[in-house]
N, C-alpha and C positions, 0 to 999 in steps of 0.2 A: 504494499500499499504506500502511496506517496502522501506526504503531509502537505496540506495546503499552506502556502506562505502567509505569514501575518501581514496585515496591511501596514504600510509605512506610517510612522507617526506624523502628525501634522507639523507644519513648519513652526519653529519656535516663535515667530512673530504673530502667528495666528492663534486665536482662542482655541482651546482644546475641542470645543463642540462645533468648530467650523468644518462643514463638509467640503470635500473637494468638488470641483465642477463635474457634472455628470458626463459631459463629453466636451472635447475641444471644438471650437467653432471651425467650420470648413476653411481651408487656406484661402480660398477665393470663391466668391459667389459666381454662379453661371451668368452669362450675359442677360438671359431673360429675367433673372432676379434683380439685375441692376437697372435695366430699362424695360419694364414690362410693357410700355406703350409701343416700343419699337419691335418687339418680337413678333406679334401677329402679322404686321405688313411684311416682315422679312419672310415668314412662313408662307404667306400668300403669293408673293411676287417672285421669289427665287425658286427655280426648279428644284425638285427634291434631290436630283442627282448632284446638284452643286451646293446644296444647303450647308452641308458640313464645311466645305472649303470656304464659303462666304462667311459663315459664322466664325470660323477660326481666324480669318483675316480681320473681321470686325473686332473680335476679342483681342487679337494681337495689337491692332492699332489703338485700342483703348488703353492697353497696358504699356505699350512701347514708349509712349511719351511721358509717362508718370515720373520716371527718374530724371528726365530732362527738366520737368517742371519743378521738382524738388531741388535740383541743382541751381536753377535760376532763382527760385523764390527766396532763399536765404539771403544771398547778397543784395537782391533788390530790396527786400524788407529792411536790411541793415542800412542801406543807403538812403532810402526815402521814407522809411518808417513803416510800421505794420499796417496802419489804417489805409494810407494811400496804396500800399501794395495790394491789400485785399480789394480795394475799390477798383484798381486796375485789373485785377483778376476777374472780378465780376463783369467789368466792362468787356473784357476779352470773351467771356462766355456768351454774353448777349450779342456781341458782334459775330461770333462764330454761328450762333443759332440763327441770327438774321440772315447771314450769308447762305446758310443751308436752305432757308426759305426762298431765296432768290432763284433756286434751281426749279425749272418747270417740272422736272421729274418728281420732285419732292412735293410740289403743290398739287400734282395730279393724283397722288395716293389718296384713295377714298376707302371708306369702310363699306364692305358689301351690305346690301340690304338684307335683313334677316327675315 
């Protein structure tokens, strides 16, 4: 017979009755969980044979520029201040969203009648 191992004691800085988390969160959320409004049009408009490839490019593009943003954000915030840096980031997001809406292909996407 094998003995069951005893659970590890709690960390010394935690109270003894503190329970460990039930499960660790997933390392990254799937794209549909991040942008639920974008997933159905993607599923509707992209052929099933290409959906995996298109979804992976979408996810890669979403994650690829995160380190660049982190690299730039610190020095910009140190130079102009946190408030103006956040305002500039918000302005960039609004401008990028508005630029996407200038595309006729984006404006033509419609929800099908149910």
